[in-house]
TORMARMAR-400921 format. One line per field, with one value per residue (C-alpha): x, y, z; residue number from 1; residue in one letter. Coordinates in pm, 1 decimal. Layout:
N
u	X_...;
v	Y_...;
w	Z_...;
voti	NUM_...;
dolo	A_...;
***
This chain:
228
u	8603.4_8844.9_9080.2_9367.1_9210.0_9153.2_9526.1_9626.5_9982.2_10104.7_10028.1_10056.6_10430.1_10397.9_10117.1_10328.0_10624.7_10408.3_10256.0_10590.8_10752.4_10486.7_10540.3_10915.0_10875.9_10642.5_10791.8_11135.0_11273.7_11167.4_10800.3_10810.2_10688.4_10533.8_10216.6_10166.6_10239.0_9968.8_9720.1_9793.5_9771.3_9440.2_9563.9_9594.3_9884.5_10045.2_10021.5_10352.9_10540.8_10452.7_10711.1_10928.3_11072.7_11121.2_11155.9_11512.5_11398.6_11134.9_11394.0_11626.6_11347.6_11272.5_11641.8_11667.0_11367.2_11531.3_11861.0_11674.2_11486.0_11807.5_11983.2_11688.5_11685.6_12058.2_12048.1_11767.1_11963.9_12275.9_12083.5_11935.5_12270.3_12441.0_12793.4_13008.6_13178.6_13107.2_12736.1_12711.0_12881.3_12650.5_12343.4_12445.1_12510.0_12175.1_11988.8_12160.7_12105.3_11747.3_11669.8_11813.9_11613.7_11294.1_11344.8_11546.9_11423.4_11475.2_11822.3_11922.5_11800.9_11982.5_12314.5_12265.7_12489.6_12203.7_12334.3_12672.8_12559.9_12604.3_12516.9_12189.4_12070.1_12261.5_12027.6_12035.6_12414.1_12426.3_12183.7_12341.6_12657.3_12485.8_12484.2_12846.2_12939.2_12744.6_12960.3_13273.1_13180.4_13139.5_13482.1_13640.5_13500.7_13626.2_13973.9_13958.0_13877.5_14139.4_13888.0_13985.5_14335.3_14476.8_14385.3_14235.4_13880.4_13874.7_14013.8_13828.8_13509.1_13549.0_13632.9_13321.1_13094.8_13211.7_13155.9_12819.2_12692.9_12835.2_12670.8_12339.7_12339.3_12441.2_12157.4_11887.5_12004.7_12015.4_12383.1_12509.1_12510.3_12403.6_12088.3_11854.0_11836.2_12215.7_12253.5_12609.4_12759.6_12562.0_12680.4_13042.8_13022.5_12878.8_13126.2_13413.2_13264.9_13243.6_13585.5_13769.8_13607.5_13677.5_14041.7_14086.1_13982.2_14014.8_14308.1_14505.3_14370.4_14119.3_13824.1_13859.6_13847.5_13503.1_13371.3_13528.6_13365.2_13034.4_13058.8_13132.3_12859.7_12609.9_12692.0_12656.7_12317.2_12193.2_12296.3_12168.8_11830.3_11805.1_11907.6_11718.0;
v	21308.5_21270.1_20977.4_21216.3_21330.9_20971.3_20918.8_21087.0_21207.8_20885.2_20638.4_20831.3_20774.8_20400.9_20379.0_20559.2_20331.3_20021.7_20134.5_20265.6_19931.5_19753.4_19991.2_19941.8_19564.9_19582.2_19855.0_19935.2_20279.3_20425.7_20362.5_20522.8_20883.1_21082.0_21164.3_20801.7_20702.7_20942.3_20804.7_20442.1_20525.4_20706.7_21039.4_21388.5_21451.1_21681.6_21437.3_21254.3_21583.9_21596.2_21322.3_21315.1_21629.8_21459.6_21122.3_21083.6_21119.8_20850.8_20617.9_20680.2_20587.9_20267.5_20179.2_20242.9_20018.1_19749.2_19763.5_19743.6_19435.2_19275.4_19334.7_19195.5_18887.3_18831.5_18879.7_18626.9_18377.5_18426.6_18381.0_18055.1_17928.9_17884.8_17991.1_17801.9_18025.5_17788.5_17767.2_18143.1_18210.4_17964.1_18116.2_18466.2_18360.6_18183.6_18478.3_18731.3_18543.1_18450.9_18815.2_18929.0_18671.1_18766.4_19143.1_19200.2_19552.8_19663.0_19507.3_19693.8_20020.1_19956.9_19911.1_20176.2_20421.5_20598.6_20494.1_20664.7_21022.5_21051.7_21421.9_21388.7_21061.7_20991.5_20718.4_20537.6_20564.0_20410.6_20123.4_20036.8_19933.2_19727.2_19393.1_19436.5_19499.6_19189.4_18982.8_19155.9_19059.0_18693.3_18703.6_18870.4_18602.5_18336.5_18486.7_18498.0_18125.8_18038.0_17933.0_18212.6_18328.2_18664.7_18914.4_19189.1_19107.3_19364.0_19158.5_18830.6_19029.4_19205.1_18873.3_18696.8_18998.9_19055.3_18691.2_18675.2_19000.9_18933.4_18592.8_18736.3_19011.6_18774.8_18544.0_18811.8_18956.8_18616.9_18661.7_18318.9_18123.3_17790.2_17619.0_17537.2_17174.4_17136.8_17015.9_16879.7_17205.2_17410.5_17197.2_17215.5_17592.9_17636.4_17388.0_17592.8_17915.8_17769.2_17604.7_17918.6_18134.8_17877.6_17831.5_18207.3_18281.2_17961.2_17924.5_17606.5_17362.4_17617.3_17418.1_17047.3_16855.5_16721.2_17068.5_17200.7_16932.5_16987.9_17360.7_17321.0_17065.7_17277.6_17588.1_17381.9_17244.7_17584.9_17762.3_17483.1_17519.5_17890.9_17870.9_17555.8;
w	-2992.4_-3285.2_-3317.8_-3258.1_-2933.0_-2826.0_-2772.1_-2452.6_-2396.9_-2238.8_-2516.6_-2844.4_-2871.0_-2810.5_-3065.0_-3323.6_-3256.5_-3286.8_-3615.6_-3737.6_-3662.7_-3866.5_-4159.1_-4135.1_-4142.7_-4439.8_-4659.0_-4518.2_-4436.5_-4770.9_-4692.7_-4350.0_-4365.2_-4081.2_-4274.0_-4365.8_-4006.6_-3886.0_-4135.5_-4042.5_-3671.4_-3716.2_-3581.3_-3725.1_-3961.7_-3704.9_-3413.1_-3477.0_-3446.9_-3077.6_-3026.9_-3339.8_-3493.1_-3829.4_-3997.8_-3873.9_-3513.7_-3570.4_-3724.1_-3429.7_-3186.9_-3379.3_-3384.5_-3010.2_-2950.8_-3165.1_-2977.6_-2648.3_-2767.6_-2893.9_-2562.8_-2366.9_-2590.9_-2548.5_-2171.0_-2145.4_-2353.0_-2141.5_-1818.8_-1945.4_-2073.9_-1738.4_-1640.3_-1895.9_-2152.0_-2442.1_-2370.4_-2325.8_-2659.4_-2829.8_-2664.9_-2769.9_-3130.2_-3152.1_-2999.3_-3224.1_-3549.5_-3465.7_-3380.5_-3713.4_-3907.8_-3724.2_-3768.8_-4088.7_-4164.4_-3804.4_-3803.9_-4119.9_-3967.8_-3640.1_-3820.2_-4087.5_-3901.5_-3727.3_-3384.4_-3422.9_-3350.5_-2974.8_-2965.2_-3154.6_-2999.8_-2676.2_-2549.5_-2884.3_-2883.1_-2535.5_-2589.7_-2925.8_-2742.1_-2472.6_-2656.5_-2760.2_-2397.9_-2293.9_-2530.7_-2403.4_-2047.7_-2150.8_-2316.2_-2012.5_-1782.8_-2023.4_-2007.0_-1629.9_-1610.7_-1874.1_-2141.3_-2382.0_-2461.0_-2361.3_-2094.4_-2312.6_-2427.9_-2707.9_-2998.6_-2931.3_-2873.5_-3207.8_-3374.6_-3252.1_-3295.9_-3653.8_-3745.3_-3572.3_-3722.0_-4066.5_-4084.6_-3963.3_-4226.7_-4506.0_-4408.7_-4399.0_-4730.6_-4900.4_-4982.9_-4882.0_-5212.3_-5070.3_-5186.5_-4900.0_-5010.3_-5034.3_-4677.9_-4702.9_-4831.5_-4580.4_-4290.4_-4404.1_-4440.8_-4094.2_-3946.4_-4088.7_-3949.4_-3600.6_-3623.5_-3732.5_-3467.3_-3197.1_-3299.6_-3307.6_-2950.8_-2746.8_-2512.7_-2575.7_-2321.5_-2196.3_-2318.8_-2276.6_-2603.3_-2521.9_-2452.4_-2771.4_-2983.1_-2806.2_-2866.5_-3236.1_-3293.8_-3100.6_-3304.4_-3620.5_-3519.7_-3407.3_-3725.3_-3947.5_-3781.9_-3857.6_-4223.9_-4318.9;
voti	1_2_3_4_5_6_7_8_9_10_11_12_13_14_15_16_17_18_19_20_21_22_23_24_25_26_27_28_29_30_31_32_33_34_35_36_37_38_39_40_41_42_43_44_45_46_47_48_49_50_51_52_53_54_55_56_57_58_59_60_61_62_63_64_65_66_67_68_69_70_71_72_73_74_75_76_77_78_79_80_81_82_83_84_85_86_87_88_89_90_91_92_93_94_95_96_97_98_99_100_101_102_103_104_105_106_107_108_109_110_111_112_113_114_115_116_117_118_119_120_121_122_123_124_125_126_127_128_129_130_131_132_133_134_135_136_137_138_139_140_141_142_143_144_145_146_147_148_149_150_151_152_153_154_155_156_157_158_159_160_161_162_163_164_165_166_167_168_169_170_171_172_173_174_175_176_177_178_179_180_181_182_183_184_185_186_187_188_189_190_191_192_193_194_195_196_197_198_199_200_201_202_203_204_205_206_207_208_209_210_211_212_213_214_215_216_217_218_219_220_221_222_223_224_225_226_227_228;
dolo	M_S_K_A_E_H_Y_H_H_G_D_L_R_N_T_L_L_R_V_G_G_A_L_L_D_R_D_G_V_V_G_L_E_L_R_R_L_A_R_E_A_G_V_S_H_T_A_P_Y_R_H_F_A_D_K_Q_A_L_L_A_A_L_A_E_E_G_F_T_Q_L_H_T_T_I_C_G_A_L_E_A_A_G_P_A_T_A_T_Q_L_L_A_M_A_E_A_Y_I_N_F_A_L_A_H_P_A_R_M_R_L_M_F_S_G_I_A_T_D_E_L_A_Y_P_E_L_Y_R_V_A_K_A_S_F_Y_A_L_R_D_V_I_A_R_G_Q_A_N_Q_A_I_R_G_D_D_P_K_I_P_T_L_T_I_W_S_T_M_H_G_L_A_M_L_L_I_D_G_Q_I_P_I_E_R_N_D_E_D_I_R_K_E_F_L_R_Q_C_A_L_H_V_F_E_G_V_A_R_R_G_G_F_R_T_Q_N_A_L_W_F_L_S_S_V_L_C_A_L_C_S_V_V_S;
***
């Protein structure tokens, strides 16, 4: 029995995704070719085409898997955070940034624009929005309990998402010009990030002062821990 024949119909796709994910992590998108994938997986060079029409289809599947993992991670963090809006926002930010730092190549692929083609990859398109909608739901609940200003969650959701995602991408690309041993500057930078985001979305009096200070200090500590 050949190695190609060893993989029955039910597990070949998962094997290819596992090996493809490892190649992506190691060499990036440029190093991910179907023939190389087949060789690394120990299957015939035609085997990947049973599940992926071309490289783009493989990349879409890896991006979909990444978005699913991100959403699962965020949902777990939200469940553990409890009902308070501040703790949920902190938990989501921590989960998002930690996921990006743990999976930089996957994160770049996920947000490369591949998830915008609803006709070609409808399931990828759907799951790519799931984490954003999870944040929107947190914001909507915060507005309902008077913790966040306004009654339309769209703008505060975009504000927090943009800050969270931008910081994550800057961190994984090494684009934040702060030396790792320059603790004072790093802390001030992160304090300002948290402060501006908080001031932008919080309803006046919505979070008590104590909760606001706790939220800011917690964000600071969490972000310091992931960039140190």
